[in-house]
LOROBA-637679 format. One record per residue (C-alpha): residue number from 1; residue in one letter; x negated, y, z. Coordinates in nm, 3 decimals, padded with zeros to 5 digits, m for minus. Example, Ala and Ser with C-alpha at 12.3 -4.5 7.8 and 13.67 -1.06 7.14 Angstrom:
% residues 2
num/residuo/u/v/w
1/a/m01.230/m00.450/00.780 .
2/s/m01.367/m00.106/00.714 .
//
This chain:
% residues 476
num/residuo/u/v/w
1/m/m00.621/11.781/08.239 .
2/v/m00.632/11.823/07.853 .
3/s/m00.434/12.115/07.693 .
4/s/m00.131/12.000/07.578 .
5/e/m00.286/12.175/07.245 .
6/a/m00.566/12.000/07.201 .
7/s/m00.590/11.733/06.909 .
8/l/m00.776/11.462/06.883 .
9/h/m00.748/11.198/06.510 .
10/y/m00.764/10.842/06.590 .
11/v/m00.906/10.644/06.302 .
12/r/m00.764/10.259/06.242 .
13/q/m01.074/10.077/06.017 .
14/d/m01.055/09.726/05.959 .
15/s/m01.302/09.493/05.844 .
16/i/m01.368/09.374/05.507 .
17/e/m01.505/09.033/05.540 .
18/t/m01.661/08.906/05.170 .
19/t/m01.714/08.573/05.162 .
20/k/m01.989/08.377/04.807 .
21/n/m01.855/08.030/04.860 .
22/k/m01.511/07.930/04.858 .
23/k/m01.341/07.635/04.999 .
24/t/m01.063/07.464/04.823 .
25/l/m00.759/07.206/04.967 .
26/k/m00.702/06.950/04.703 .
27/v/m00.288/06.823/04.725 .
28/v/m00.188/06.520/04.471 .
29/d/00.146/06.397/04.408 .
30/k/00.154/06.051/04.427 .
31/q/00.538/06.000/04.271 .
32/t/00.433/06.308/03.929 .
33/g/00.061/06.239/04.013 .
34/q/00.013/06.621/03.943 .
35/e/m00.274/06.782/04.150 .
36/l/m00.297/07.135/04.268 .
37/t/m00.623/07.264/04.423 .
38/l/m00.556/07.547/04.655 .
39/e/m00.771/07.822/04.770 .
40/l/m00.869/07.810/05.148 .
41/h/m00.887/08.165/05.334 .
42/n/m01.021/08.094/05.688 .
43/n/m00.898/07.778/05.689 .
44/t/m00.490/07.861/05.587 .
45/i/m00.359/07.825/05.277 .
46/r/m00.052/08.017/05.125 .
47/a/00.252/07.823/05.157 .
48/v/00.409/08.008/04.861 .
49/d/00.139/07.818/04.611 .
50/l/00.266/07.487/04.738 .
51/a/00.604/07.564/04.521 .
52/k/00.391/07.495/04.238 .
53/l/00.510/07.109/04.311 .
54/g/00.842/07.203/04.460 .
55/v/00.735/07.191/04.842 .
56/t/00.861/07.398/05.110 .
57/l/00.680/07.371/05.448 .
58/y/00.879/07.236/05.743 .
59/d/00.771/07.372/06.052 .
60/p/01.040/07.431/06.334 .
61/g/00.946/07.707/06.579 .
62/f/00.588/07.787/06.366 .
63/l/00.425/07.501/06.536 .
64/n/00.106/07.552/06.242 .
65/t/00.247/07.844/06.034 .
66/a/00.059/08.187/06.056 .
67/s/00.309/08.502/05.908 .
68/c/00.070/08.737/05.920 .
69/i/m00.294/08.841/05.914 .
70/s/m00.410/09.032/06.253 .
71/r/m00.685/09.134/06.407 .
72/i/m00.598/09.255/06.749 .
73/t/m00.545/08.944/06.970 .
74/y/m00.761/08.591/06.960 .
75/i/m00.680/08.340/07.184 .
76/d/m00.872/07.972/07.177 .
77/g/m00.590/07.771/07.319 .
78/d/m00.836/07.434/07.378 .
79/k/m01.079/07.610/07.545 .
80/g/m00.891/07.871/07.779 .
81/i/m00.982/08.185/07.535 .
82/l/m00.811/08.548/07.565 .
83/r/m00.946/08.908/07.387 .
84/y/m00.813/09.177/07.312 .
85/r/m00.910/09.343/06.960 .
86/g/m01.252/09.067/07.081 .
87/y/m01.285/09.173/07.465 .
88/p/m01.270/08.888/07.716 .
89/i/m00.954/08.954/07.934 .
90/e/m01.138/08.870/08.238 .
91/e/m01.337/09.179/08.202 .
92/l/m01.043/09.422/08.106 .
93/a/m00.869/09.263/08.360 .
94/e/m01.151/09.335/08.617 .
95/k/m01.271/09.710/08.461 .
96/s/m01.027/09.854/08.224 .
97/t/m00.690/10.058/08.354 .
98/f/m00.369/09.909/08.160 .
99/m/m00.404/10.292/07.941 .
100/e/m00.774/10.203/07.849 .
101/v/m00.586/09.876/07.677 .
102/s/m00.335/10.048/07.571 .
103/f/m00.553/10.250/07.358 .
104/l/m00.771/09.943/07.275 .
105/l/m00.464/09.770/07.123 .
106/l/m00.348/10.068/06.880 .
107/y/m00.659/10.194/06.818 .
108/g/m00.865/09.883/06.737 .
109/e/m01.195/10.048/07.011 .
110/l/m01.247/10.141/07.450 .
111/p/m01.184/10.492/07.385 .
112/t/m01.422/10.777/07.550 .
113/s/m01.391/10.937/07.840 .
114/r/m01.185/11.273/07.667 .
115/e/m00.998/11.022/07.455 .
116/l/m00.826/10.852/07.762 .
117/e/m00.731/11.176/07.894 .
118/h/m00.617/11.293/07.590 .
119/f/m00.406/11.002/07.527 .
120/s/m00.285/10.972/07.932 .
121/h/m00.186/11.284/07.925 .
122/r/00.039/11.313/07.546 .
123/v/00.179/10.972/07.705 .
124/l/00.282/11.136/08.076 .
125/r/00.431/11.405/07.895 .
126/h/00.716/11.198/07.703 .
127/t/00.768/10.989/08.028 .
128/f/01.130/11.251/08.057 .
129/l/01.438/11.052/07.950 .
130/k/01.702/11.290/07.758 .
131/q/02.039/11.326/08.072 .
132/s/02.248/11.088/07.756 .
133/l/02.045/10.806/07.857 .
134/v/02.067/10.895/08.202 .
135/d/02.406/10.909/08.193 .
136/i/02.424/10.602/08.007 .
137/i/02.295/10.414/08.320 .
138/k/02.485/10.576/08.575 .
139/a/02.789/10.411/08.403 .
140/t/02.696/10.070/08.383 .
141/p/02.765/09.808/08.697 .
142/k/02.472/09.769/08.967 .
143/d/02.479/09.435/08.953 .
144/a/02.381/09.400/08.588 .
145/h/02.079/09.206/08.477 .
146/p/01.800/09.536/08.458 .
147/m/01.688/09.295/08.093 .
148/g/02.036/09.354/07.995 .
149/l/02.050/09.757/08.032 .
150/l/01.708/09.766/07.859 .
151/v/01.825/09.602/07.589 .
152/s/02.033/09.830/07.540 .
153/m/01.878/10.125/07.699 .
154/l/01.641/10.105/07.399 .
155/a/01.875/10.021/07.109 .
156/a/02.095/10.395/07.247 .
157/e/01.710/10.591/07.269 .
158/g/01.674/10.481/06.914 .
159/t/01.988/10.680/06.834 .
160/l/01.823/11.039/06.964 .
161/y/01.583/10.998/06.705 .
162/p/01.758/11.018/06.384 .
163/d/01.505/11.226/06.235 .
164/a/01.240/10.927/06.291 .
165/n/01.499/10.621/06.169 .
166/p/01.442/10.535/05.774 .
167/a/01.790/10.440/05.779 .
168/i/01.864/10.797/05.769 .
169/n/01.575/10.961/05.633 .
170/g/01.380/10.682/05.366 .
171/d/01.199/10.407/05.438 .
172/d/00.900/10.608/05.406 .
173/v/00.959/10.754/05.746 .
174/y/00.696/10.627/05.921 .
175/s/00.423/10.681/05.673 .
176/s/00.312/11.003/05.886 .
177/p/00.122/10.976/06.120 .
178/r/00.215/11.168/06.333 .
179/a/00.574/11.027/06.319 .
180/r/00.391/10.725/06.406 .
181/e/00.195/10.874/06.711 .
182/k/00.541/11.024/06.848 .
183/q/00.703/10.696/06.860 .
184/i/00.375/10.533/07.028 .
185/l/00.416/10.825/07.294 .
186/r/00.809/10.796/07.331 .
187/l/00.801/10.409/07.404 .
188/l/00.445/10.417/07.654 .
189/g/00.643/10.686/07.767 .
190/t/00.932/10.610/07.838 .
191/m/00.938/10.207/07.904 .
192/p/00.814/10.291/08.277 .
193/t/01.139/10.558/08.318 .
194/l/01.379/10.339/08.202 .
195/a/01.296/10.071/08.403 .
196/a/01.190/10.259/08.713 .
197/f/01.570/10.437/08.660 .
198/i/01.716/10.087/08.572 .
199/y/01.575/10.001/08.983 .
200/r/01.695/10.291/09.176 .
201/h/01.996/10.275/08.967 .
202/k/02.057/09.894/09.086 .
203/m/01.941/09.980/09.471 .
204/g/02.244/10.209/09.459 .
205/r/02.006/10.502/09.479 .
206/p/01.888/10.860/09.323 .
207/f/01.607/10.860/09.049 .
208/n/01.338/11.033/09.086 .
209/y/01.196/11.207/08.734 .
210/p/00.826/11.150/08.663 .
211/a/00.568/11.352/08.843 .
212/y/00.427/11.525/08.526 .
213/g/00.109/11.783/08.577 .
214/g/m00.028/11.625/08.889 .
215/s/m00.321/11.312/08.879 .
216/r/m00.084/10.994/08.905 .
217/s/m00.192/10.739/08.645 .
218/y/00.013/10.600/08.474 .
219/t/00.134/10.283/08.676 .
220/e/00.112/10.552/09.005 .
221/n/00.372/10.728/08.884 .
222/f/00.572/10.451/08.796 .
223/m/00.555/10.331/09.113 .
224/y/00.628/10.688/09.237 .
225/m/00.933/10.676/09.093 .
226/l/01.010/10.359/09.206 .
227/d/00.969/10.434/09.589 .
228/s/00.954/10.822/09.617 .
229/m/01.220/10.903/09.867 .
230/e/01.328/11.237/09.777 .
231/d/00.914/11.334/09.837 .
232/p/00.711/11.505/09.562 .
233/s/00.395/11.417/09.740 .
234/y/00.439/11.037/09.810 .
235/r/00.137/10.806/09.705 .
236/p/00.198/10.422/09.701 .
237/n/m00.092/10.242/09.815 .
238/a/m00.369/10.234/09.589 .
239/t/m00.481/09.838/09.596 .
240/l/m00.101/09.747/09.474 .
241/v/m00.103/10.032/09.190 .
242/k/m00.440/09.837/09.090 .
243/a/m00.220/09.473/09.107 .
244/l/00.055/09.662/08.932 .
245/d/m00.165/09.782/08.637 .
246/t/m00.393/09.450/08.619 .
247/l/m00.106/09.288/08.584 .
248/f/m00.004/09.495/08.275 .
249/v/m00.326/09.451/08.101 .
250/l/m00.244/09.094/08.122 .
251/h/00.010/09.082/07.995 .
252/a/m00.027/09.386/07.702 .
253/d/m00.053/09.147/07.419 .
254/h/m00.040/08.742/07.331 .
255/e/m00.045/08.713/06.960 .
256/l/00.236/08.638/06.741 .
257/n/00.494/08.539/07.086 .
258/c/00.881/08.531/07.030 .
259/s/00.915/08.885/07.121 .
260/t/00.632/09.018/06.913 .
261/a/00.674/08.806/06.636 .
262/a/01.096/08.966/06.710 .
263/v/00.894/09.316/06.683 .
264/r/00.760/09.182/06.337 .
265/h/01.045/08.990/06.211 .
266/l/01.278/09.315/06.271 .
267/t/01.045/09.558/06.175 .
268/s/00.994/09.354/05.791 .
269/s/01.374/09.501/05.765 .
270/g/01.279/09.859/05.764 .
271/v/01.482/09.919/06.096 .
272/d/01.410/10.188/06.345 .
273/v/01.103/10.100/06.594 .
274/f/01.329/10.141/06.862 .
275/t/01.528/09.898/06.762 .
276/a/01.289/09.676/06.639 .
277/f/01.198/09.710/07.029 .
278/s/01.574/09.613/07.178 .
279/g/01.513/09.300/06.991 .
280/a/01.199/09.295/07.136 .
281/a/01.329/09.309/07.482 .
282/g/01.577/09.067/07.360 .
283/a/01.358/08.769/07.341 .
284/l/01.199/08.837/07.626 .
285/y/01.481/08.846/07.810 .
286/g/01.468/08.452/07.812 .
287/p/01.377/08.199/08.034 .
288/l/01.166/08.054/07.838 .
289/h/01.003/08.365/07.713 .
290/g/00.960/08.667/07.951 .
291/g/01.231/08.549/08.212 .
292/a/00.995/08.292/08.246 .
293/n/00.867/08.422/08.623 .
294/e/01.174/08.432/08.713 .
295/a/01.249/08.101/08.641 .
296/v/00.946/08.016/08.830 .
297/l/01.035/08.232/09.181 .
298/r/01.402/08.001/09.138 .
299/m/01.181/07.657/09.108 .
300/l/01.041/07.716/09.392 .
301/e/01.316/07.878/09.620 .
302/k/01.520/07.518/09.515 .
303/i/01.252/07.278/09.611 .
304/g/01.249/07.456/09.946 .
305/s/00.958/07.330/10.173 .
306/v/00.591/07.168/10.088 .
307/d/00.706/06.846/10.226 .
308/k/00.965/06.816/09.972 .
309/v/00.682/06.869/09.666 .
310/p/00.565/06.502/09.601 .
311/a/00.973/06.417/09.570 .
312/f/00.998/06.700/09.292 .
313/i/00.680/06.613/09.149 .
314/e/00.840/06.205/09.102 .
315/a/01.129/06.402/09.011 .
316/v/00.976/06.611/08.685 .
317/k/00.791/06.288/08.561 .
318/n/01.140/06.115/08.556 .
319/r/01.345/06.384/08.429 .
320/k/01.530/06.459/08.663 .
321/a/01.386/06.805/08.714 .
322/r/01.217/07.106/08.513 .
323/l/00.863/07.245/08.619 .
324/m/00.846/07.582/08.521 .
325/g/00.546/07.783/08.517 .
326/f/00.285/07.478/08.380 .
327/g/00.213/07.410/08.013 .
328/h/00.199/07.669/07.762 .
329/r/00.260/07.692/07.400 .
330/v/m00.076/07.768/07.264 .
331/y/m00.265/07.689/07.584 .
332/k/m00.409/07.330/07.617 .
333/s/m00.616/07.411/07.909 .
334/y/m00.620/07.657/08.247 .
335/d/m00.439/07.988/08.066 .
336/p/m00.692/08.263/08.131 .
337/r/m00.529/08.486/08.306 .
338/a/m00.356/08.285/08.569 .
339/r/m00.668/08.272/08.749 .
340/i/m00.700/08.594/08.735 .
341/v/m00.331/08.649/08.873 .
342/r/m00.400/08.372/09.154 .
343/k/m00.661/08.644/09.272 .
344/l/m00.464/08.907/09.266 .
345/a/m00.239/08.734/09.504 .
346/y/m00.389/08.696/09.786 .
347/q/m00.488/09.024/09.770 .
348/v/m00.120/09.140/09.760 .
349/f/m00.013/08.962/10.034 .
350/e/m00.305/09.083/10.216 .
351/i/m00.081/09.418/10.196 .
352/c/00.251/09.308/10.197 .
353/g/00.245/08.954/10.437 .
354/r/00.237/08.614/10.297 .
355/d/00.534/08.484/10.112 .
356/p/00.589/08.102/10.178 .
357/l/00.654/08.025/09.901 .
358/i/00.279/08.047/09.786 .
359/e/00.287/07.690/10.032 .
360/i/00.481/07.554/09.824 .
361/a/00.302/07.697/09.516 .
362/t/m00.033/07.610/09.585 .
363/k/00.064/07.242/09.697 .
364/l/00.221/07.202/09.339 .
365/e/m00.042/07.339/09.178 .
366/e/m00.238/07.079/09.412 .
367/h/m00.071/06.774/09.304 .
368/a/00.015/06.818/08.891 .
369/l/m00.365/06.883/08.833 .
370/k/m00.480/06.566/08.960 .
371/d/m00.194/06.445/08.835 .
372/n/m00.311/06.172/08.524 .
373/y/00.062/06.237/08.436 .
374/f/00.056/06.636/08.365 .
375/i/m00.354/06.611/08.306 .
376/e/m00.270/06.326/08.003 .
377/r/00.019/06.630/07.883 .
378/k/m00.197/06.931/07.960 .
379/l/00.011/07.103/08.146 .
380/y/m00.146/07.336/08.354 .
381/p/m00.024/07.676/08.532 .
382/n/00.025/07.983/08.353 .
383/v/00.037/08.338/08.374 .
384/d/00.388/08.310/08.503 .
385/f/00.307/08.083/08.798 .
386/y/00.186/08.346/09.021 .
387/s/00.286/08.659/08.886 .
388/g/00.658/08.629/09.051 .
389/l/00.464/08.537/09.367 .
390/i/00.304/08.898/09.338 .
391/y/00.601/09.047/09.206 .
392/k/00.860/08.894/09.536 .
393/a/00.567/08.995/09.753 .
394/m/00.529/09.377/09.679 .
395/g/00.955/09.365/09.701 .
396/f/01.105/09.366/09.344 .
397/p/01.437/09.163/09.286 .
398/t/01.410/08.832/09.128 .
399/d/01.603/08.941/08.843 .
400/f/01.356/09.260/08.775 .
401/f/01.062/09.083/08.697 .
402/t/01.098/09.067/08.347 .
403/i/01.117/09.460/08.303 .
404/l/00.818/09.433/08.452 .
405/f/00.640/09.258/08.204 .
406/a/00.821/09.486/07.934 .
407/i/00.629/09.759/08.085 .
408/g/00.307/09.565/07.973 .
409/r/00.405/09.421/07.649 .
410/t/00.455/09.733/07.556 .
411/p/00.107/09.881/07.412 .
412/g/00.075/09.479/07.218 .
413/w/00.468/09.545/07.045 .
414/l/00.334/09.869/06.889 .
415/a/m00.011/09.765/06.803 .
416/h/00.189/09.483/06.593 .
417/w/00.454/09.732/06.434 .
418/l/00.168/09.949/06.318 .
419/e/m00.081/09.665/06.189 .
420/y/00.299/09.562/06.006 .
421/l/00.323/09.887/05.869 .
422/d/m00.036/09.871/05.678 .
423/d/00.040/09.527/05.595 .
424/p/m00.016/09.541/05.228 .
425/d/00.147/09.127/05.210 .
426/k/00.391/09.290/05.432 .
427/k/00.802/09.176/05.277 .
428/i/01.102/09.121/05.477 .
429/a/01.128/08.839/05.665 .
430/r/01.325/08.560/05.554 .
431/p/01.212/08.217/05.656 .
432/r/01.347/07.900/05.408 .
433/q/01.574/07.603/05.525 .
434/n/01.573/07.246/05.488 .
435/y/01.945/07.223/05.339 .
436/l/02.104/06.871/05.481 .
437/g/02.444/06.954/05.471 .
438/s/02.748/06.834/05.271 .
439/g/02.719/06.842/04.877 .
440/e/02.982/06.984/04.708 .
441/r/03.355/06.993/04.816 .
442/s/03.697/06.901/04.671 .
443/y/03.895/07.198/04.879 .
444/i/04.195/07.113/05.058 .
445/p/04.523/07.241/05.139 .
446/i/04.539/07.275/05.479 .
447/t/04.865/07.067/05.491 .
448/q/04.691/06.754/05.372 .
449/r/04.387/06.833/05.679 .
450/n/04.292/06.531/05.912 .
451/s/04.063/06.683/06.162 .
452/s/03.781/06.504/06.291 .
453/v/03.511/06.785/06.417 .
454/k/03.486/06.785/06.780 .
455/y/03.747/07.082/06.934 .
456/s/03.997/07.069/07.188 .
457/t/04.323/07.265/07.141 .
458/d/04.386/07.050/07.486 .
459/y/04.277/07.294/07.811 .
460/v/04.381/07.626/07.886 .
461/s/04.255/07.791/08.190 .
462/p/04.451/07.869/08.464 .
463/a/04.485/08.220/08.447 .
464/e/04.605/08.208/08.084 .
465/k/04.923/07.893/08.259 .
466/r/04.929/08.236/08.462 .
467/r/05.073/08.449/08.177 .
468/v/05.197/08.286/07.941 .
469/n/05.458/08.182/08.245 .
470/g/05.527/08.542/08.321 .
471/f/05.810/08.765/08.119 .
472/a/05.816/09.041/08.026 .
473/v/06.137/09.261/08.200 .
474/a/06.307/09.490/07.890 .
475/k/06.369/09.871/07.906 .
476/m/06.664/09.939/08.088 .
//
């Protein structure tokens, strides 16, 4: 183990690209005849240049708007390609650990043996939680959704480090490399501990503190905190550790998805990184994002049996049911992560048993991949389709799935946080709107108003009726 006093300096280098031949795009306003020549940079134009014509881009959901220049993750949705810093996801999932991939995303290169040992050692040193956070978890209801707790705990954790809060110590706090590095270690280190403590609290079990100082890896330490029954020598199954570590790798980053965009959006206001992560976790909580694998499992449970799959497929085509785990905002072919997860599922089943829902999932995939309705719409299985089955087979509660996603996504969020801080074009995020509301109106006194809105004053809940029909007893 590397000494805690050891120090390595990580340098993040960005390549500088120069081109001799400039590409341009000519825009003509047919109403005024005004022409505008726009420079194309990597097949993009600067939206603010269109303001010279008095035009604003209208792009709901940012379907075709690039809000930043990034050098972290590359995706080709049509070809099913996903690369972290240029490395194919297939190679990283097979050959690298989650700590290696975290280093790659954060610093731009795969680590040497010495760098990896030093980096992993420093992360594991920061896995312990402050007692005030532990007390908050203990005080929450056991049936609270784990993601709701995680959102709250991340925000609370930020209050414990006022020295690293721009709102308290100025917006240049993160100009210090040491301050940035400290937040990276804190978030990477405490995220699995928060998750494990939330899990143990939900199960009604005492907390296991991190097994720091041994030979356990990041993911093995996480599983130790989940499962050890007061036995410090406990070691989780190596195959299951590798499976979960691989899932973390697959979830580590995915370009400007909803939660990652939230990190950048919040960071643009100058807020501390923990609050930005709390907002990102809130975005991840949604069933259309990180909660999708939970939604897939509930869908399979609702289908119930293999013989009901054809009827469910027809219900989807008739828009009477929703097919979860198929299709993706980016991928218009098979999600490259889904192939890896499908293979991983069977490795887990060999140890934990074959979940009966896998038969429904396999039959559902089989039907969808040969049905023209889904083929024409380019609806293929995504990473969420099988990952939930793995989590279920490993015994995780359904509402805990997104917590596992959040652990994996942590280095990606941090990499984008770092990249934003160094972006020379950074500005506070402030999307424009296309206003189509009322023009100026004269104020109407309340006695002269006629309601035209859809608001009912008729409904009174049974509980409210019970209360209003009570009476107060005067004190004697």
